[in-house]
N, CA, C and O atoms as a GROMACS GRO file, in nm:
protein
  608
    1MET      N    1   1.684  -0.676  -2.231
    1MET     CA    2   1.601  -0.780  -2.174
    1MET      C    3   1.678  -0.872  -2.079
    1MET      O    4   1.618  -0.921  -1.983
    2PRO      N    5   1.807  -0.899  -2.100
    2PRO     CA    6   1.878  -0.990  -2.010
    2PRO      C    7   1.874  -0.947  -1.863
    2PRO      O    8   1.875  -1.032  -1.775
    3MET      N    9   1.869  -0.817  -1.836
    3MET     CA   10   1.869  -0.774  -1.696
    3MET      C   11   1.738  -0.808  -1.625
    3MET      O   12   1.734  -0.808  -1.502
    4LEU      N   13   1.634  -0.838  -1.699
    4LEU     CA   14   1.507  -0.876  -1.638
    4LEU      C   15   1.487  -1.028  -1.635
    4LEU      O   16   1.391  -1.076  -1.575
    5GLU      N   17   1.575  -1.100  -1.698
    5GLU     CA   18   1.558  -1.245  -1.711
    5GLU      C   19   1.542  -1.314  -1.576
    5GLU      O   20   1.464  -1.408  -1.563
    6HIS      N   21   1.616  -1.268  -1.475
    6HIS     CA   22   1.603  -1.333  -1.343
    6HIS      C   23   1.462  -1.318  -1.286
    6HIS      O   24   1.415  -1.405  -1.212
    7LEU      N   25   1.393  -1.208  -1.320
    7LEU     CA   26   1.255  -1.192  -1.274
    7LEU      C   27   1.163  -1.293  -1.342
    7LEU      O   28   1.074  -1.349  -1.278
    8PHE      N   29   1.185  -1.314  -1.471
    8PHE     CA   30   1.105  -1.414  -1.543
    8PHE      C   31   1.133  -1.554  -1.490
    8PHE      O   32   1.041  -1.635  -1.476
    9GLU      N   33   1.258  -1.581  -1.461
    9GLU     CA   34   1.294  -1.712  -1.404
    9GLU      C   35   1.229  -1.731  -1.267
    9GLU      O   36   1.175  -1.837  -1.237
   10ASN      N   37   1.235  -1.627  -1.185
   10ASN     CA   38   1.170  -1.634  -1.053
   10ASN      C   39   1.020  -1.659  -1.067
   10ASN      O   40   0.961  -1.736  -0.991
   11ASN      N   41   0.958  -1.590  -1.165
   11ASN     CA   42   0.815  -1.607  -1.186
   11ASN      C   43   0.782  -1.750  -1.230
   11ASN      O   44   0.685  -1.809  -1.182
   12ARG      N   45   0.862  -1.803  -1.321
   12ARG     CA   46   0.838  -1.941  -1.365
   12ARG      C   47   0.850  -2.039  -1.249
   12ARG      O   48   0.769  -2.130  -1.235
   13ALA      N   49   0.952  -2.020  -1.166
   13ALA     CA   50   0.972  -2.110  -1.051
   13ALA      C   51   0.857  -2.096  -0.951
   13ALA      O   52   0.810  -2.196  -0.897
   14TRP      N   53   0.814  -1.973  -0.927
   14TRP     CA   54   0.702  -1.950  -0.835
   14TRP      C   55   0.575  -2.017  -0.888
   14TRP      O   56   0.506  -2.087  -0.814
   15ALA      N   57   0.545  -1.995  -1.018
   15ALA     CA   58   0.425  -2.053  -1.078
   15ALA      C   59   0.430  -2.206  -1.074
   15ALA      O   60   0.328  -2.270  -1.047
   16GLU      N   61   0.546  -2.263  -1.099
   16GLU     CA   62   0.560  -2.409  -1.094
   16GLU      C   63   0.536  -2.460  -0.953
   16GLU      O   64   0.470  -2.562  -0.934
   17GLY      N   65   0.589  -2.391  -0.854
   17GLY     CA   66   0.566  -2.430  -0.715
   17GLY      C   67   0.418  -2.426  -0.678
   17GLY      O   68   0.368  -2.516  -0.609
   18ILE      N   69   0.349  -2.323  -0.724
   18ILE     CA   70   0.205  -2.312  -0.699
   18ILE      C   71   0.131  -2.426  -0.769
   18ILE      O   72   0.041  -2.488  -0.711
   19ARG      N   73   0.168  -2.454  -0.895
   19ARG     CA   74   0.102  -2.562  -0.970
   19ARG      C   75   0.122  -2.698  -0.905
   19ARG      O   76   0.034  -2.784  -0.910
   20GLN      N   77   0.238  -2.718  -0.843
   20GLN     CA   78   0.263  -2.844  -0.775
   20GLN      C   79   0.172  -2.859  -0.652
   20GLN      O   80   0.127  -2.969  -0.620
   21GLN      N   81   0.147  -2.748  -0.584
   21GLN     CA   82   0.059  -2.751  -0.467
   21GLN      C   83  -0.088  -2.766  -0.507
   21GLN      O   84  -0.164  -2.837  -0.442
   22ASP      N   85  -0.126  -2.697  -0.614
   22ASP     CA   86  -0.265  -2.697  -0.659
   22ASP      C   87  -0.267  -2.683  -0.811
   22ASP      O   88  -0.259  -2.572  -0.862
   23PRO      N   89  -0.277  -2.794  -0.884
   23PRO     CA   90  -0.271  -2.790  -1.030
   23PRO      C   91  -0.375  -2.698  -1.095
   23PRO      O   92  -0.353  -2.650  -1.206
   24ASP      N   93  -0.487  -2.673  -1.029
   24ASP     CA   94  -0.593  -2.589  -1.086
   24ASP      C   95  -0.591  -2.445  -1.034
   24ASP      O   96  -0.682  -2.368  -1.062
   25PHE      N   97  -0.488  -2.410  -0.959
   25PHE     CA   98  -0.483  -2.278  -0.895
   25PHE      C   99  -0.503  -2.165  -0.996
   25PHE      O  100  -0.588  -2.079  -0.976
   26PHE      N  101  -0.426  -2.164  -1.104
   26PHE     CA  102  -0.433  -2.053  -1.199
   26PHE      C  103  -0.562  -2.054  -1.279
   26PHE      O  104  -0.613  -1.948  -1.315
   27LEU      N  105  -0.616  -2.171  -1.306
   27LEU     CA  106  -0.746  -2.179  -1.373
   27LEU      C  107  -0.854  -2.117  -1.284
   27LEU      O  108  -0.935  -2.037  -1.331
   28LYS      N  109  -0.855  -2.154  -1.157
   28LYS     CA  110  -0.953  -2.099  -1.063
   28LYS      C  111  -0.932  -1.948  -1.047
   28LYS      O  112  -1.029  -1.872  -1.041
   29LEU      N  113  -0.808  -1.906  -1.039
   29LEU     CA  114  -0.776  -1.764  -1.020
   29LEU      C  115  -0.823  -1.681  -1.140
   29LEU      O  116  -0.864  -1.566  -1.125
   30SER      N  117  -0.816  -1.740  -1.260
   30SER     CA  118  -0.854  -1.666  -1.380
   30SER      C  119  -1.005  -1.651  -1.396
   30SER      O  120  -1.050  -1.566  -1.472
   31GLN      N  121  -1.082  -1.730  -1.325
   31GLN     CA  122  -1.228  -1.727  -1.340
   31GLN      C  123  -1.289  -1.602  -1.277
   31GLN      O  124  -1.365  -1.531  -1.342
   32GLN      N  125  -1.256  -1.575  -1.152
   32GLN     CA  126  -1.313  -1.460  -1.081
   32GLN      C  127  -1.239  -1.444  -0.949
   32GLN      O  128  -1.189  -1.541  -0.892
   33GLN      N  129  -1.233  -1.321  -0.902
   33GLN     CA  130  -1.173  -1.296  -0.771
   33GLN      C  131  -1.284  -1.274  -0.669
   33GLN      O  132  -1.387  -1.215  -0.698
   34PHE      N  133  -1.259  -1.323  -0.549
   34PHE     CA  134  -1.354  -1.306  -0.439
   34PHE      C  135  -1.281  -1.262  -0.313
   34PHE      O  136  -1.286  -1.330  -0.210
   35PRO      N  137  -1.213  -1.147  -0.319
   35PRO     CA  138  -1.140  -1.103  -0.200
   35PRO      C  139  -1.236  -1.056  -0.091
   35PRO      O  140  -1.342  -1.001  -0.118
   36LYS      N  141  -1.196  -1.080   0.032
   36LYS     CA  142  -1.274  -1.032   0.146
   36LYS      C  143  -1.226  -0.895   0.192
   36LYS      O  144  -1.294  -0.826   0.268
   37TYR      N  145  -1.107  -0.856   0.144
   37TYR     CA  146  -1.042  -0.736   0.195
   37TYR      C  147  -0.998  -0.645   0.081
   37TYR      O  148  -0.950  -0.691  -0.022
   38LEU      N  149  -1.014  -0.516   0.102
   38LEU     CA  150  -0.948  -0.415   0.020
   38LEU      C  151  -0.831  -0.365   0.103
   38LEU      O  152  -0.850  -0.321   0.216
   39TRP      N  153  -0.713  -0.370   0.047
   39TRP     CA  154  -0.590  -0.327   0.113
   39TRP      C  155  -0.546  -0.197   0.048
   39TRP      O  156  -0.515  -0.195  -0.071
   40ILE      N  157  -0.542  -0.090   0.124
   40ILE     CA  158  -0.488   0.038   0.076
   40ILE      C  159  -0.357   0.057   0.148
   40ILE      O  160  -0.354   0.078   0.270
   41GLY      N  161  -0.249   0.051   0.074
   41GLY     CA  162  -0.117   0.056   0.135
   41GLY      C  163  -0.021   0.143   0.058
   41GLY      O  164  -0.054   0.199  -0.046
   42CYS      N  165   0.097   0.153   0.111
   42CYS     CA  166   0.204   0.233   0.052
   42CYS      C  167   0.266   0.160  -0.066
   42CYS      O  168   0.270   0.037  -0.070
   43SER      N  169   0.316   0.236  -0.161
   43SER     CA  170   0.386   0.180  -0.276
   43SER      C  171   0.523   0.126  -0.240
   43SER      O  172   0.587   0.060  -0.323
   44ASP      N  173   0.570   0.153  -0.121
   44ASP     CA  174   0.702   0.111  -0.076
   44ASP      C  175   0.724  -0.038  -0.103
   44ASP      O  176   0.641  -0.121  -0.068
   45SER      N  177   0.836  -0.070  -0.164
   45SER     CA  178   0.866  -0.208  -0.202
   45SER      C  179   0.887  -0.299  -0.082
   45SER      O  180   0.890  -0.421  -0.097
   46ARG      N  181   0.901  -0.241   0.036
   46ARG     CA  182   0.921  -0.322   0.157
   46ARG      C  183   0.790  -0.365   0.222
   46ARG      O  184   0.790  -0.429   0.327
   47VAL      N  185   0.677  -0.329   0.161
   47VAL     CA  186   0.547  -0.359   0.220
   47VAL      C  187   0.460  -0.437   0.120
   47VAL      O  188   0.362  -0.384   0.068
   48PRO      N  189   0.497  -0.563   0.092
   48PRO     CA  190   0.420  -0.644  -0.004
   48PRO      C  191   0.293  -0.700   0.062
   48PRO      O  192   0.300  -0.791   0.145
   49ALA      N  193   0.180  -0.647   0.024
   49ALA     CA  194   0.053  -0.676   0.092
   49ALA      C  195   0.028  -0.825   0.114
   49ALA      O  196   0.012  -0.869   0.228
   50ASN      N  197   0.024  -0.904   0.008
   50ASN     CA  198  -0.010  -1.046   0.022
   50ASN      C  199   0.088  -1.118   0.113
   50ASN      O  200   0.048  -1.200   0.196
   51GLN      N  201   0.214  -1.088   0.098
   51GLN     CA  202   0.316  -1.160   0.176
   51GLN      C  203   0.308  -1.129   0.324
   51GLN      O  204   0.321  -1.220   0.406
   52ILE      N  205   0.288  -1.003   0.361
   52ILE     CA  206   0.295  -0.971   0.503
   52ILE      C  207   0.173  -1.015   0.581
   52ILE      O  208   0.176  -1.022   0.704
   53VAL      N  209   0.064  -1.047   0.511
   53VAL     CA  210  -0.052  -1.103   0.581
   53VAL      C  211  -0.072  -1.250   0.547
   53VAL      O  212  -0.169  -1.312   0.592
   54GLY      N  213   0.018  -1.305   0.467
   54GLY     CA  214   0.018  -1.448   0.441
   54GLY      C  215  -0.099  -1.502   0.362
   54GLY      O  216  -0.154  -1.607   0.394
   55VAL      N  217  -0.140  -1.428   0.258
   55VAL     CA  218  -0.249  -1.476   0.174
   55VAL      C  219  -0.203  -1.489   0.029
   55VAL      O  220  -0.106  -1.425  -0.012
   56LEU      N  221  -0.273  -1.570  -0.046
   56LEU     CA  222  -0.240  -1.595  -0.186
   56LEU      C  223  -0.301  -1.489  -0.277
   56LEU      O  224  -0.389  -1.414  -0.234
   57PRO      N  225  -0.254  -1.482  -0.401
   57PRO     CA  226  -0.317  -1.392  -0.498
   57PRO      C  227  -0.467  -1.421  -0.507
   57PRO      O  228  -0.509  -1.536  -0.503
   58GLY      N  229  -0.545  -1.315  -0.517
   58GLY     CA  230  -0.689  -1.329  -0.525
   58GLY      C  231  -0.760  -1.309  -0.392
   58GLY      O  232  -0.882  -1.297  -0.388
   59GLU      N  233  -0.684  -1.305  -0.283
   59GLU     CA  234  -0.747  -1.292  -0.151
   59GLU      C  235  -0.750  -1.148  -0.100
   59GLU      O  236  -0.825  -1.117  -0.007
   60LEU      N  237  -0.671  -1.060  -0.160
   60LEU     CA  238  -0.672  -0.917  -0.128
   60LEU      C  239  -0.693  -0.839  -0.257
   60LEU      O  240  -0.633  -0.871  -0.359
   61PHE      N  241  -0.777  -0.739  -0.253
   61PHE     CA  242  -0.786  -0.643  -0.362
   61PHE      C  243  -0.698  -0.528  -0.317
   61PHE      O  244  -0.721  -0.472  -0.209
   62VAL      N  245  -0.599  -0.490  -0.396
   62VAL     CA  246  -0.493  -0.402  -0.347
   62VAL      C  247  -0.488  -0.270  -0.424
   62VAL      O  248  -0.493  -0.268  -0.547
   63HIS      N  249  -0.478  -0.162  -0.348
   63HIS     CA  250  -0.450  -0.029  -0.404
   63HIS      C  251  -0.330   0.026  -0.329
   63HIS      O  252  -0.326   0.025  -0.206
   64ARG      N  253  -0.231   0.074  -0.405
   64ARG     CA  254  -0.110   0.128  -0.341
   64ARG      C  255  -0.078   0.265  -0.398
   64ARG      O  256  -0.098   0.290  -0.517
   65ASN      N  257  -0.028   0.351  -0.312
   65ASN     CA  258   0.020   0.482  -0.355
   65ASN      C  259   0.126   0.528  -0.255
   65ASN      O  260   0.145   0.466  -0.150
   66VAL      N  261   0.193   0.635  -0.288
   66VAL     CA  262   0.296   0.688  -0.198
   66VAL      C  263   0.230   0.730  -0.067
   66VAL      O  264   0.140   0.814  -0.066
   67ALA      N  265   0.275   0.670   0.041
   67ALA     CA  266   0.232   0.703   0.178
   67ALA      C  267   0.088   0.660   0.211
   67ALA      O  268   0.026   0.716   0.301
   68ASN      N  269   0.037   0.562   0.139
   68ASN     CA  270  -0.095   0.503   0.168
   68ASN      C  271  -0.205   0.606   0.196
   68ASN      O  272  -0.279   0.594   0.294
   69LEU      N  273  -0.213   0.707   0.111
   69LEU     CA  274  -0.311   0.813   0.131
   69LEU      C  275  -0.449   0.777   0.075
   69LEU      O  276  -0.459   0.714  -0.030
   70VAL      N  277  -0.552   0.817   0.146
   70VAL     CA  278  -0.689   0.812   0.096
   70VAL      C  279  -0.736   0.956   0.093
   70VAL      O  280  -0.761   1.017   0.198
   71VAL      N  281  -0.749   1.010  -0.027
   71VAL     CA  282  -0.781   1.152  -0.044
   71VAL      C  283  -0.916   1.163  -0.116
   71VAL      O  284  -0.940   1.093  -0.214
   72HIS      N  285  -1.002   1.249  -0.067
   72HIS     CA  286  -1.138   1.259  -0.119
   72HIS      C  287  -1.146   1.306  -0.265
   72HIS      O  288  -1.252   1.297  -0.326
   73THR      N  289  -1.036   1.356  -0.321
   73THR     CA  290  -1.035   1.400  -0.460
   73THR      C  291  -0.959   1.304  -0.552
   73THR      O  292  -0.945   1.331  -0.671
   74ASP      N  293  -0.910   1.195  -0.498
   74ASP     CA  294  -0.831   1.099  -0.576
   74ASP      C  295  -0.925   0.999  -0.645
   74ASP      O  296  -0.970   0.903  -0.583
   75LEU      N  297  -0.954   1.023  -0.772
   75LEU     CA  298  -1.047   0.938  -0.845
   75LEU      C  299  -0.998   0.794  -0.856
   75LEU      O  300  -1.079   0.702  -0.861
   76ASN      N  301  -0.868   0.776  -0.861
   76ASN     CA  302  -0.814   0.640  -0.868
   76ASN      C  303  -0.851   0.562  -0.743
   76ASN      O  304  -0.908   0.453  -0.752
   77CYS      N  305  -0.819   0.616  -0.628
   77CYS     CA  306  -0.849   0.549  -0.501
   77CYS      C  307  -1.000   0.534  -0.480
   77CYS      O  308  -1.046   0.429  -0.436
   78LEU      N  309  -1.075   0.638  -0.510
   78LEU     CA  310  -1.220   0.631  -0.493
   78LEU      C  311  -1.281   0.526  -0.584
   78LEU      O  312  -1.375   0.455  -0.544
   79SER      N  313  -1.230   0.514  -0.706
   79SER     CA  314  -1.279   0.411  -0.799
   79SER      C  315  -1.247   0.272  -0.748
   79SER      O  316  -1.330   0.181  -0.758
   80VAL      N  317  -1.128   0.254  -0.694
   80VAL     CA  318  -1.090   0.125  -0.636
   80VAL      C  319  -1.184   0.090  -0.521
   80VAL      O  320  -1.232  -0.022  -0.511
   81MET      N  321  -1.210   0.187  -0.435
   81MET     CA  322  -1.298   0.162  -0.320
   81MET      C  323  -1.440   0.128  -0.365
   81MET      O  324  -1.502   0.034  -0.313
   82GLN      N  325  -1.491   0.203  -0.461
   82GLN     CA  326  -1.626   0.177  -0.511
   82GLN      C  327  -1.634   0.039  -0.575
   82GLN      O  328  -1.730  -0.034  -0.551
   83PHE      N  329  -1.536   0.003  -0.656
   83PHE     CA  330  -1.534  -0.128  -0.721
   83PHE      C  331  -1.525  -0.239  -0.617
   83PHE      O  332  -1.595  -0.340  -0.626
   84ALA      N  333  -1.439  -0.219  -0.518
   84ALA     CA  334  -1.421  -0.321  -0.414
   84ALA      C  335  -1.550  -0.345  -0.336
   84ALA      O  336  -1.586  -0.459  -0.308
   85VAL      N  337  -1.618  -0.237  -0.301
   85VAL     CA  338  -1.739  -0.249  -0.219
   85VAL      C  339  -1.860  -0.292  -0.302
   85VAL      O  340  -1.931  -0.385  -0.265
   86ASP      N  341  -1.883  -0.225  -0.414
   86ASP     CA  342  -2.005  -0.249  -0.491
   86ASP      C  343  -1.998  -0.372  -0.581
   86ASP      O  344  -2.097  -0.443  -0.597
   87ILE      N  345  -1.883  -0.398  -0.640
   87ILE     CA  346  -1.871  -0.509  -0.735
   87ILE      C  347  -1.816  -0.634  -0.669
   87ILE      O  348  -1.873  -0.742  -0.682
   88LEU      N  349  -1.704  -0.620  -0.599
   88LEU     CA  350  -1.641  -0.737  -0.537
   88LEU      C  351  -1.702  -0.773  -0.402
   88LEU      O  352  -1.684  -0.884  -0.353
   89ARG      N  353  -1.774  -0.679  -0.343
   89ARG     CA  354  -1.839  -0.702  -0.214
   89ARG      C  355  -1.741  -0.739  -0.103
   89ARG      O  356  -1.765  -0.833  -0.027
   90VAL      N  357  -1.630  -0.665  -0.095
   90VAL     CA  358  -1.535  -0.692   0.013
   90VAL      C  359  -1.602  -0.664   0.147
   90VAL      O  360  -1.692  -0.581   0.157
   91ASN      N  361  -1.555  -0.734   0.250
   91ASN     CA  362  -1.611  -0.717   0.384
   91ASN      C  363  -1.536  -0.614   0.467
   91ASN      O  364  -1.591  -0.557   0.561
   92HIS      N  365  -1.409  -0.591   0.433
   92HIS     CA  366  -1.324  -0.506   0.516
   92HIS      C  367  -1.235  -0.419   0.427
   92HIS      O  368  -1.190  -0.462   0.321
   93ILE      N  369  -1.210  -0.298   0.473
   93ILE     CA  370  -1.112  -0.209   0.408
   93ILE      C  371  -1.001  -0.184   0.509
   93ILE      O  372  -1.026  -0.139   0.621
   94ILE      N  373  -0.880  -0.215   0.468
   94ILE     CA  374  -0.762  -0.199   0.553
   94ILE      C  375  -0.677  -0.087   0.495
   94ILE      O  376  -0.639  -0.092   0.378
   95VAL      N  377  -0.646   0.013   0.575
   95VAL     CA  378  -0.547   0.114   0.536
   95VAL      C  379  -0.423   0.081   0.617
   95VAL      O  380  -0.423   0.091   0.740
   96CYS      N  381  -0.318   0.043   0.548
   96CYS     CA  382  -0.196  -0.002   0.615
   96CYS      C  383  -0.081   0.094   0.591
   96CYS      O  384  -0.035   0.110   0.478
   97GLY      N  385  -0.036   0.156   0.696
   97GLY     CA  386   0.084   0.239   0.690
   97GLY      C  387   0.203   0.160   0.740
   97GLY      O  388   0.189   0.044   0.779
   98HIS      N  389   0.319   0.222   0.740
   98HIS     CA  390   0.438   0.154   0.792
   98HIS      C  391   0.539   0.257   0.840
   98HIS      O  392   0.546   0.369   0.789
   99TYR      N  393   0.616   0.215   0.938
   99TYR     CA  394   0.723   0.302   0.987
   99TYR      C  395   0.833   0.312   0.882
   99TYR      O  396   0.853   0.220   0.803
  100GLY      N  397   0.903   0.423   0.883
  100GLY     CA  398   1.012   0.444   0.788
  100GLY      C  399   0.963   0.483   0.650
  100GLY      O  400   1.037   0.470   0.552
  101CYS      N  401   0.839   0.530   0.639
  101CYS     CA  402   0.782   0.568   0.510
  101CYS      C  403   0.851   0.694   0.458
  101CYS      O  404   0.852   0.797   0.524
  102SER      N  405   0.909   0.684   0.340
  102SER     CA  406   0.982   0.797   0.282
  102SER      C  407   0.892   0.916   0.254
  102SER      O  408   0.933   1.031   0.271
  103GLY      N  409   0.768   0.890   0.212
  103GLY     CA  410   0.675   0.998   0.188
  103GLY      C  411   0.641   1.074   0.315
  103GLY      O  412   0.636   1.197   0.316
  104VAL      N  413   0.618   1.000   0.422
  104VAL     CA  414   0.588   1.063   0.551
  104VAL      C  415   0.710   1.139   0.601
  104VAL      O  416   0.697   1.250   0.653
  105GLN      N  417   0.827   1.081   0.585
  105GLN     CA  418   0.950   1.149   0.629
  105GLN      C  419   0.970   1.280   0.554
  105GLN      O  420   1.008   1.381   0.613
  106ALA      N  421   0.945   1.278   0.422
  106ALA     CA  422   0.959   1.401   0.342
  106ALA      C  423   0.861   1.508   0.391
  106ALA      O  424   0.896   1.625   0.399
  107ALA      N  425   0.738   1.467   0.423
  107ALA     CA  426   0.639   1.563   0.473
  107ALA      C  427   0.680   1.617   0.609
  107ALA      O  428   0.663   1.736   0.637
  108LEU      N  429   0.733   1.531   0.694
  108LEU     CA  430   0.775   1.573   0.827
  108LEU      C  431   0.887   1.676   0.818
  108LEU      O  432   0.888   1.776   0.891
  109ARG      N  433   0.981   1.652   0.729
  109ARG     CA  434   1.096   1.743   0.713
  109ARG      C  435   1.066   1.861   0.622
  109ARG      O  436   1.150   1.949   0.603
  110GLN      N  437   0.945   1.862   0.565
  110GLN     CA  438   0.905   1.966   0.471
  110GLN      C  439   1.000   1.975   0.353
  110GLN      O  440   1.033   2.083   0.305
  111GLU      N  441   1.044   1.859   0.306
  111GLU     CA  442   1.136   1.852   0.192
  111GLU      C  443   1.060   1.878   0.062
  111GLU      O  444   0.944   1.840   0.048
  112ARG      N  445   1.127   1.943  -0.030
  112ARG     CA  446   1.073   1.961  -0.165
  112ARG      C  447   1.131   1.850  -0.250
  112ARG      O  448   1.253   1.839  -0.265
  113ILE      N  449   1.044   1.765  -0.306
  113ILE     CA  450   1.095   1.653  -0.385
  113ILE      C  451   1.039   1.649  -0.527
  113ILE      O  452   1.062   1.552  -0.599
  114GLY      N  453   0.967   1.751  -0.567
  114GLY     CA  454   0.918   1.757  -0.705
  114GLY      C  455   0.768   1.736  -0.713
  114GLY      O  456   0.692   1.783  -0.628
  115LEU      N  457   0.725   1.667  -0.817
  115LEU     CA  458   0.583   1.646  -0.843
  115LEU      C  459   0.511   1.585  -0.723
  115LEU      O  460   0.394   1.617  -0.698
  116SER      N  461   0.578   1.500  -0.650
  116SER     CA  462   0.516   1.435  -0.534
  116SER      C  463   0.480   1.534  -0.423
  116SER      O  464   0.403   1.500  -0.334
  117ASP      N  465   0.536   1.654  -0.427
  117ASP     CA  466   0.502   1.755  -0.325
  117ASP      C  467   0.351   1.778  -0.319
  117ASP      O  468   0.294   1.793  -0.210
  118ASN      N  469   0.285   1.780  -0.435
  118ASN     CA  470   0.140   1.800  -0.438
  118ASN      C  471   0.068   1.689  -0.364
  118ASN      O  472  -0.027   1.714  -0.290
  119TRP      N  473   0.112   1.567  -0.384
  119TRP     CA  474   0.052   1.450  -0.320
  119TRP      C  475   0.078   1.452  -0.169
  119TRP      O  476  -0.012   1.428  -0.089
  120LEU      N  477   0.202   1.480  -0.133
  120LEU     CA  478   0.241   1.477   0.008
  120LEU      C  479   0.185   1.595   0.087
  120LEU      O  480   0.195   1.599   0.210
  121ARG      N  481   0.126   1.690   0.017
  121ARG     CA  482   0.064   1.805   0.085
  121ARG      C  483  -0.041   1.757   0.186
  121ARG      O  484  -0.064   1.821   0.289
  122HIS      N  485  -0.104   1.645   0.155
  122HIS     CA  486  -0.207   1.592   0.246
  122HIS      C  487  -0.145   1.548   0.379
  122HIS      O  488  -0.206   1.565   0.484
  123ILE      N  489  -0.025   1.494   0.374
  123ILE     CA  490   0.044   1.457   0.499
  123ILE      C  491   0.095   1.582   0.569
  123ILE      O  492   0.099   1.588   0.692
  124GLN      N  493   0.134   1.682   0.490
  124GLN     CA  494   0.174   1.811   0.549
  124GLN      C  495   0.058   1.867   0.633
  124GLN      O  496   0.080   1.922   0.741
  125ASP      N  497  -0.064   1.851   0.583
  125ASP     CA  498  -0.181   1.899   0.658
  125ASP      C  499  -0.194   1.824   0.791
  125ASP      O  500  -0.225   1.885   0.894
  126VAL      N  501  -0.172   1.693   0.789
  126VAL     CA  502  -0.177   1.613   0.912
  126VAL      C  503  -0.066   1.659   1.007
  126VAL      O  504  -0.088   1.672   1.127
  127ARG      N  505   0.053   1.683   0.951
  127ARG     CA  506   0.166   1.730   1.031
  127ARG      C  507   0.133   1.862   1.099
  127ARG      O  508   0.158   1.880   1.218
  128GLN      N  509   0.076   1.956   1.023
  128GLN     CA  510   0.042   2.086   1.080
  128GLN      C  511  -0.066   2.075   1.187
  128GLN      O  512  -0.059   2.142   1.290
  129LYS      N  513  -0.166   1.991   1.162
  129LYS     CA  514  -0.275   1.975   1.258
  129LYS      C  515  -0.226   1.919   1.391
  129LYS      O  516  -0.279   1.952   1.497
  130HIS      N  517  -0.124   1.835   1.385
  130HIS     CA  518  -0.073   1.768   1.506
  130HIS      C  519   0.068   1.816   1.542
  130HIS      O  520   0.147   1.742   1.600
  131GLU      N  521   0.097   1.940   1.508
  131GLU     CA  522   0.231   1.997   1.529
  131GLU      C  523   0.278   1.986   1.674
  131GLU      O  524   0.393   1.948   1.698
  132LYS      N  525   0.193   2.018   1.769
  132LYS     CA  526   0.233   2.011   1.910
  132LYS      C  527   0.264   1.868   1.952
  132LYS      O  528   0.362   1.843   2.022
  133CYS      N  529   0.181   1.776   1.911
  133CYS     CA  530   0.202   1.635   1.943
  133CYS      C  531   0.335   1.585   1.885
  133CYS      O  532   0.409   1.513   1.951
  134LEU      N  533   0.364   1.624   1.762
  134LEU     CA  534   0.488   1.581   1.697
  134LEU      C  535   0.610   1.648   1.760
  134LEU      O  536   0.716   1.586   1.772
  135ALA      N  537   0.595   1.774   1.801
  135ALA     CA  538   0.706   1.846   1.863
  135ALA      C  539   0.744   1.784   1.997
  135ALA      O  540   0.861   1.789   2.037
  136SER      N  541   0.647   1.725   2.066
  136SER     CA  542   0.675   1.664   2.195
  136SER      C  543   0.717   1.517   2.183
  136SER      O  544   0.733   1.448   2.283
  137ALA      N  545   0.735   1.472   2.061
  137ALA     CA  546   0.764   1.329   2.038
  137ALA      C  547   0.903   1.288   2.083
  137ALA      O  548   0.927   1.169   2.105
  138GLY      N  549   0.994   1.381   2.097
  138GLY     CA  550   1.128   1.345   2.145
  138GLY      C  551   1.224   1.306   2.034
  138GLY      O  552   1.295   1.206   2.046
  139GLY      N  553   1.228   1.383   1.929
  139GLY     CA  554   1.324   1.358   1.822
  139GLY      C  555   1.256   1.322   1.690
  139GLY      O  556   1.139   1.285   1.686
  140ASP      N  557   1.334   1.336   1.582
  140ASP     CA  558   1.281   1.311   1.448
  140ASP      C  559   1.233   1.168   1.428
  140ASP      O  560   1.131   1.145   1.362
  141SER      N  561   1.305   1.073   1.484
  141SER     CA  562   1.267   0.933   1.466
  141SER      C  563   1.131   0.904   1.528
  141SER      O  564   1.044   0.844   1.464
  142GLU      N  565   1.113   0.948   1.650
  142GLU     CA  566   0.984   0.928   1.719
  142GLU      C  567   0.874   1.008   1.651
  142GLU      O  568   0.762   0.959   1.637
  143ALA      N  569   0.904   1.130   1.609
  143ALA     CA  570   0.805   1.212   1.539
  143ALA      C  571   0.765   1.147   1.408
  143ALA      O  572   0.648   1.149   1.370
  144GLY      N  573   0.861   1.089   1.338
  144GLY     CA  574   0.832   1.019   1.213
  144GLY      C  575   0.740   0.900   1.235
  144GLY      O  576   0.647   0.878   1.157
  145MET      N  577   0.766   0.824   1.340
  145MET     CA  578   0.679   0.710   1.370
  145MET      C  579   0.538   0.757   1.407
  145MET      O  580   0.439   0.697   1.365
  146ARG      N  581   0.531   0.863   1.484
  146ARG     CA  582   0.401   0.915   1.525
  146ARG      C  583   0.323   0.969   1.404
  146ARG      O  584   0.202   0.949   1.395
  147LEU      N  585   0.392   1.036   1.313
  147LEU     CA  586   0.324   1.088   1.194
  147LEU      C  587   0.277   0.973   1.104
  147LEU      O  588   0.171   0.982   1.043
  148CYS      N  589   0.354   0.865   1.097
  148CYS     CA  590   0.310   0.746   1.024
  148CYS      C  591   0.178   0.694   1.082
  148CYS      O  592   0.088   0.656   1.007
  149GLU      N  593   0.168   0.692   1.213
  149GLU     CA  594   0.045   0.646   1.279
  149GLU      C  595  -0.070   0.742   1.255
  149GLU      O  596  -0.182   0.700   1.227
  150LEU      N  597  -0.043   0.871   1.266
  150LEU     CA  598  -0.148   0.971   1.245
  150LEU      C  599  -0.198   0.970   1.100
  150LEU      O  600  -0.314   1.002   1.074
  151ASN      N  601  -0.111   0.933   1.008
  151ASN     CA  602  -0.146   0.930   0.867
  151ASN      C  603  -0.243   0.818   0.834
  151ASN      O  604  -0.310   0.822   0.730
  152VAL      N  605  -0.252   0.719   0.920
  152VAL     CA  606  -0.347   0.610   0.898
  152VAL      C  607  -0.476   0.644   0.969
  152VAL      O  608  -0.571   0.566   0.965
   0.00000   0.00000   0.00000
């Protein structure tokens, strides 16, 4: 447990800072959420949804997975979308990709990485469909950025 203590300390400090700004923030947050947006993004730790768009907890309904995929057979993602639209009544759905995505890079290089290969197969399909476009990209770095864009 000691190795996680700094996370608990950070959380206490964050919560105290929020309480100083708005003493009722957590009480209001616990009552109900009213997000206007569903954010579908990558699980990558460098892409923290709330922080990069500058909103507080409760303002985004968030679903994350490797490489921000929306797949028609993914019951988890489909359930999130249905809940967001039908129950929470979000106004917008955002699919947010990012450059330097490890999942996209693995698909581009056709790397075998284990169980995730099944998931990344969907990006492999995008790669194959746009093979000529990616081949003319001018190097792996540019092709990787282009595939990140095509994946969204």
